[in-house]
C-alpha positions in Angstrom: 123.0 -12.3 -52.5 121.8 -10.9 -49.2 124.3 -8.6 -47.5 123.9 -10.3 -44.2 124.9 -13.6 -45.7 127.9 -12.1 -47.4 129.1 -10.5 -44.1 128.5 -13.8 -42.2 130.5 -15.8 -44.8 133.4 -13.3 -44.9 133.4 -13.2 -41.1 133.6 -16.9 -40.8 136.4 -17.0 -43.3 138.4 -14.4 -41.4 137.8 -16.2 -38.1 138.9 -19.4 -39.6 142.0 -17.8 -41.0 142.8 -16.2 -37.7 142.4 -19.5 -35.8 144.8 -21.1 -38.3 147.3 -18.3 -37.9 147.1 -18.4 -34.1 147.4 -22.1 -33.9 150.4 -22.0 -36.2 152.1 -19.4 -33.9 151.3 -21.5 -30.8 152.6 -24.8 -32.3 155.6 -23.0 -33.9 155.1 -24.8 -37.2 156.7 -23.0 -40.1 154.6 -24.9 -42.7 151.3 -24.2 -40.9 152.4 -20.5 -40.5 153.1 -20.2 -44.2 149.8 -21.8 -45.0 148.1 -19.3 -42.6 149.9 -16.3 -44.1 149.0 -17.1 -47.7 145.6 -18.7 -47.3 143.4 -15.6 -47.1 145.2 -13.5 -49.8 145.0 -16.5 -52.2 141.3 -16.9 -51.4 140.7 -13.2 -52.2 142.6 -13.6 -55.5 140.6 -16.7 -56.5 137.3 -14.9 -55.6 138.3 -11.9 -57.7 139.1 -14.2 -60.7 135.8 -16.0 -60.3 133.9 -12.7 -60.1 135.7 -11.4 -63.2 134.8 -14.5 -65.2 131.2 -14.3 -64.0 131.0 -10.7 -65.1 132.6 -11.4 -68.5 130.3 -14.3 -69.2 127.2 -12.4 -68.3 128.0 -9.7 -70.9 127.7 -12.1 -73.8 
């Protein structure tokens, strides 16, 4: 994949996560705040698992 597309996608994800985090702080919602705190790390873990599966399947 093109590096510019990767940077654009990751940038949009970080911006979306930041907006979710800021909106949760402004609305003082604990549920939304927990969602914002855990959304990006969970996304990174899922991407790592998908990457590992793709690598393992390509070695066969």
